[in-house]
C-alpha positions in Angstrom: 6.6 -50.6 -5.5 9.4 -53.3 -6.2 9.2 -54.6 -2.7 5.4 -55.1 -3.0 5.6 -57.0 -6.1 8.4 -59.0 -4.9 6.3 -59.9 -1.9 3.2 -60.9 -3.8 5.7 -63.0 -6.4 7.1 -64.8 -3.4 3.8 -65.8 -2.1 2.2 -66.7 -5.4 5.0 -68.1 -7.5 7.7 -69.1 -5.2 5.4 -70.7 -2.7 6.7 -68.9 0.3 4.3 -68.5 3.4 2.8 -65.2 3.7 4.6 -64.8 7.1 8.2 -65.5 5.7 7.4 -63.3 2.7 6.5 -60.4 5.1 9.8 -61.0 7.3 11.9 -60.6 3.9 10.0 -57.5 3.0 10.2 -55.9 6.5 6.5 -55.5 6.7 3.7 -56.8 9.1 1.7 -59.8 8.1 -1.4 -57.4 8.0 0.4 -55.3 5.2 1.7 -58.3 3.5 -1.9 -59.7 3.2 -3.4 -56.2 1.9 -0.9 -56.3 -1.1 -1.7 -59.9 -1.8 -5.2 -59.4 -1.9 -4.8 -56.1 -4.1 -2.8 -58.2 -6.6 -5.5 -60.7 -6.6 -8.3 -58.1 -7.0 -6.6 -56.2 -9.8 -3.0 -56.6 -10.9 0.8 -56.0 -9.8 0.4 -52.7 -11.6 -2.0 -51.5 -9.1 0.0 -51.8 -5.9 0.5 -48.0 -5.5 -1.0 -46.4 -2.6 -4.7 -45.2 -3.0 -5.8 -41.9 -2.4 -7.0 -41.4 1.1 -9.4 -38.6 0.2 -13.3 -39.1 1.0 -15.4 -39.7 -1.8 -17.7 -37.0 -1.0 -17.4 -34.0 1.4 -20.7 -33.2 3.4 -19.6 -29.5 3.8 -18.1 -29.0 0.6 -18.9 -25.3 -0.9 -21.8 -25.5 -3.3 -20.9 -25.0 -7.0 -23.2 -22.1 -7.3 -21.2 -20.3 -4.9 -18.0 -21.3 -6.5 -19.3 -19.9 -9.5 -20.0 -16.5 -7.7 -16.2 -16.6 -6.6 -14.8 -17.2 -10.1 -17.1 -14.5 -11.4 -15.6 -12.1 -9.0 -12.2 -13.4 -9.7 -12.9 -12.6 -13.5 -13.8 -9.1 -12.6 -10.8 -8.6 -10.1 -8.0 -10.9 -11.5 -5.4 -9.5 -9.2 -7.2 -10.0 -5.9 -7.3 -13.1 -3.9 -9.4 -14.6 -0.9 -8.7 -11.6 1.5 -10.1 -9.1 -0.7 -12.7 -11.3 -2.6 -14.1 -12.9 0.6 -15.6 -9.6 2.1 -16.6 -8.3 -1.2 -18.7 -11.7 -1.8 -20.5 -11.0 1.4 -21.1 -7.4 0.6 -22.6 -8.0 -2.9 -24.5 -11.2 -2.2 -24.6 -11.8 1.6 -22.7 -15.0 1.3 -20.0 -15.6 3.9 -17.2 -17.7 2.8 -14.1 -17.5 4.6 -10.8 -16.3 2.9 -9.0 -19.4 2.9 -11.9 -21.4 1.6 -11.9 -18.8 -1.3 -8.4 -19.3 -1.8 -8.8 -23.1 -2.2 -11.6 -22.6 -4.5 -9.3 -20.6 -6.8 -6.4 -22.9 -6.3 -8.7 -25.9 -7.3 -9.6 -23.9 -10.6 -6.0 -23.0 -11.3 -6.6 -19.2 -10.6 -4.1 -18.4 -8.2 -0.3 -17.3 -8.4 2.3 -17.7 -5.7 2.5 -14.8 -3.2 5.9 -12.7 -2.5 7.7 -13.8 0.4 7.6 -11.1 3.0 11.2 -10.7 4.5 10.3 -8.8 7.5 7.0 -7.9 9.3 6.4 -4.4 8.9 6.0 -1.8 11.8 2.7 -0.1 11.4 1.5 3.5 12.4 -1.4 5.4 11.5 -3.2 8.9 12.7 -6.3 8.4 14.7 -8.5 10.3 12.5 -8.9 11.3 8.9 -7.4 14.8 7.9 -4.7 14.7 10.6 -2.0 13.5 7.9 -1.8 13.3 4.3 1.0 11.0 2.6 2.0 12.5 -0.6 4.3 11.2 -3.4 4.6 10.8 -7.1 4.4 7.5 -8.9 7.3 6.5 -10.6 7.1 6.6 -14.6 9.5 6.3 -17.4 11.2 9.6 -18.2 9.6 9.7 -21.7 6.0 10.0 -20.2 4.9 13.7 -20.8 3.2 14.1 -17.2 3.8 12.9 -13.6 1.2 11.2 -11.5 0.6 12.8 -8.2 -0.7 10.7 -5.4 -2.1 12.2 -2.1 -3.4 9.7 0.6 -5.1 9.9 3.8 -3.0 8.3 6.5 -5.9 7.1 8.7 -8.1 5.5 6.4 -5.8 4.8 3.3 -8.6 6.8 1.2 -7.1 8.3 -1.8 -7.8 11.8 -2.3 -5.8 12.3 -5.5 -4.2 10.1 -8.0 -4.2 12.1 -11.4 -1.5 13.7 -13.8 0.0 16.8 -13.3 2.2 18.8 -16.1 5.3 18.2 -14.3 7.0 17.9 -10.7 7.4 21.5 -10.1 6.1 23.4 -7.0 3.6 25.3 -9.0 2.1 22.1 -10.8 1.6 20.4 -7.5 0.2 23.7 -5.6 -2.4 24.2 -8.4 -3.5 20.4 -7.7 -3.5 20.6 -4.1 -5.5 24.0 -4.0 -8.2 22.2 -5.9 -7.9 19.2 -3.6 -8.1 21.4 -0.2 -11.1 23.1 -1.5 -12.9 19.7 -1.9 -11.3 17.7 1.1 -10.4 20.5 3.6 -6.8 21.2 5.0 -5.0 18.6 6.9 -2.8 19.2 10.0 0.3 17.9 8.2 1.7 16.4 5.1 4.3 13.7 4.9 6.5 13.6 1.7 10.0 12.4 0.9 13.0 14.5 0.2 12.9 14.6 -3.5 11.1 16.7 -6.3 9.9 20.2 -5.4 9.3 19.6 -1.8 12.6 18.3 -0.7 14.8 20.2 1.4 18.6 19.6 1.8 18.4 21.2 5.2 15.5 21.1 7.6 16.5 24.6 8.8 15.9 26.0 5.4 12.3 25.4 4.1 11.7 25.2 0.3 9.2 27.6 -1.2 6.5 24.7 -1.5 7.1 24.1 2.3 6.3 27.9 3.0 3.4 27.5 1.0 2.0 25.0 3.0 3.0 26.6 6.2 1.1 29.7 5.1 -2.0 27.4 4.9 -1.6 26.2 8.3 0.0 22.6 7.2 3.1 21.4 8.8 5.4 19.6 6.4 7.0 16.4 7.5 9.7 14.6 5.7 10.5 10.9 5.7 14.3 9.9 6.4 16.4 9.8 3.4 16.6 6.4 1.6 13.8 5.0 3.9 10.8 4.8 1.6 9.0 2.4 4.2 8.3 5.9 6.0 5.7 6.8 3.2 4.8 3.1 3.3 1.0 3.5 2.7 1.5 5.6 -0.6 4.2 3.3 -1.7 1.9 0.2 -1.3 -0.8 2.2 -3.1 1.6 2.7 -6.1 2.3 -1.1 -6.0 -1.4 -1.9 -6.2 -1.7 0.8 -8.9 1.1 -0.9 -10.9 -0.3 -4.4 -10.4 -3.9 -3.3 -11.6 -3.2 -0.8 -14.2 0.2 -1.9 -15.6 1.0 -0.5 -19.0 -2.2 1.6 -18.8 -0.4 3.9 -16.6 1.9 5.1 -19.6 0.0 7.1 -22.2 0.7 9.5 -25.1 -0.6 12.5 -23.1 -2.1 13.5 -19.7 -6.0 13.4 -20.9 -5.6 9.8 -21.9 -4.6 8.5 -18.4 -7.2 10.1 -16.5 -10.1 7.8 -17.0 -7.7 4.8 -16.1 -6.7 6.8 -12.8 -10.4 7.7 -12.0 -11.6 4.0 -12.5 -8.8 2.7 -10.3 -9.2 5.2 -7.7 -13.0 4.6 -7.4 -12.5 0.8 -7.0 -9.7 1.3 -4.7 -11.7 3.6 -2.4 -15.2 2.2 -2.6 -15.1 -1.7 -3.7 -11.5 -3.1 -2.7 -11.4 -4.5 0.9 -8.3 -3.5 2.9 -6.6 -5.6 5.2 -5.4 -2.9 7.7 -9.0 -1.9 7.9 -10.4 -5.3 9.0 -11.8 -6.1 5.4 -13.6 -2.8 5.1 -13.2 -0.3 2.1 -11.0 2.9 2.9 -14.3 5.1 2.0 -16.1 3.7 5.3 -13.0 5.2 7.5 -12.8 8.6 5.6 -14.1 11.8 6.5 -13.5 15.2 5.2 -11.4 17.5 7.4 -13.3 20.2 9.1 -10.5 22.7 8.5 -11.7 24.6 5.3 -9.7 25.9 2.7 -9.6 29.8 2.5 -10.9 31.6 -0.6 -7.4 33.1 -1.3 -4.0 32.4 -0.2 -3.1 34.0 3.1 -0.2 36.0 3.5 2.3 35.7 6.5 2.0 39.0 8.4 3.7 39.0 11.8 2.1 40.0 15.0 2.4 43.7 16.0 5.6 44.1 18.3 7.1 40.9 17.0 10.6 41.0 16.3 10.8 40.3 12.6 13.1 40.5 9.5 12.6 40.2 5.9 14.6 37.6 3.8 16.6 39.3 1.0 16.7 37.9 -2.7 19.9 35.8 -1.7 18.0 34.0 1.0 19.5 36.0 3.9 18.4 38.2 6.7 20.1 40.6 9.1 20.1 40.4 12.8 22.2 41.9 15.5 24.8 42.9 13.0 25.0 39.3 11.5 24.0 38.1 8.0 22.1 34.8 8.4 21.1 32.1 5.8 17.5 31.0 6.1 17.1 29.5 2.5 15.8 30.7 -0.8 12.4 29.3 0.0 11.5 32.5 2.1 12.8 35.1 -0.3 10.7 38.2 0.3 8.9 36.7 3.4 9.3 38.1 6.8 10.3 35.6 9.7 9.8 36.1 13.3 12.6 35.8 16.0 11.5 35.0 19.5 13.0 33.6 22.6 12.6 29.8 23.0 13.9 27.0 25.3 17.2 27.1 23.7 17.6 30.5 23.1 16.4 32.9 20.0 14.5 30.9 17.4 13.2 31.6 14.0 9.4 31.3 13.4 7.5 31.4 10.2 3.7 31.2 10.0 3.7 30.4 13.6 5.7 27.1 12.9 9.1 26.8 14.7 12.2 26.6 12.3 15.8 26.5 13.4 17.5 28.4 16.4 19.7 30.9 15.4 22.7 29.0 16.9 22.0 26.4 14.2 22.1 28.8 11.1 
């Protein structure tokens, strides 16, 4: 600004030629002439760069469409363009690219900075619903008189359960899962971390909860210790729940949190577009498992002629003069010993456990 004013003053007051004034300012004669004319038309204070933005935009989004975008934002304040764009198309038939939606929100001051992603995640998923369920508890303060149990279908991201249970014991979880399996069928396997009622310090010694799953024909799978990204889908679900429900997750009693959980799950499954599903909702990709839950809990009865041993009250069984520990999760149950690739191996409910040499 100072050099521009100096150039104009040199020409108008000092009497320098335009060429000499431009030489001293280090600009071309064309540029110098522009500033001299600008000062003549307005004043020295108006020598700043003018906006190059067009006065009108032929393809600007109509204000009526912007109003619909803002109305959706009012309904779902935590969602941005990637969620609102497909939802707008679903509800109104109006196609607005997600980036355009973001620009509309930005113009109206309705955005907030996105968190910086440190590394690109490695994604995996089963090829169909019912092959794998991810399960975990939503972290809550210790003073809360209930626990929130989450069960998510790995393929579709469909939430089959997000509701309170009395506590994190196996009995409470088994009761919730029994009802869930009756409605959604039995999965092939379930992925969990290594904590709470389902954790096992040794993979060779299943917990009572794991044995319960095995009797239903469900394979328990555990993520690596200290690697929550293994259960990335349920962890991401919990982050979304924390963002959209916030303090409503903490209530004086379990019955008070149920309506909030149900409303959120309905929106998550049937309304909220999911990036990993190409903008579709999880319900569009979810199918109930064809494996029906039995009417009563099955017992594990070894086949006739199989080499079996009963696990005693301390979690041991006897085989060929040896006392071998298999864990308290199988107390009172009968395990089967049969030859496998690397020698004699323990089986329970047709699931292979450890080789005898590992116990």
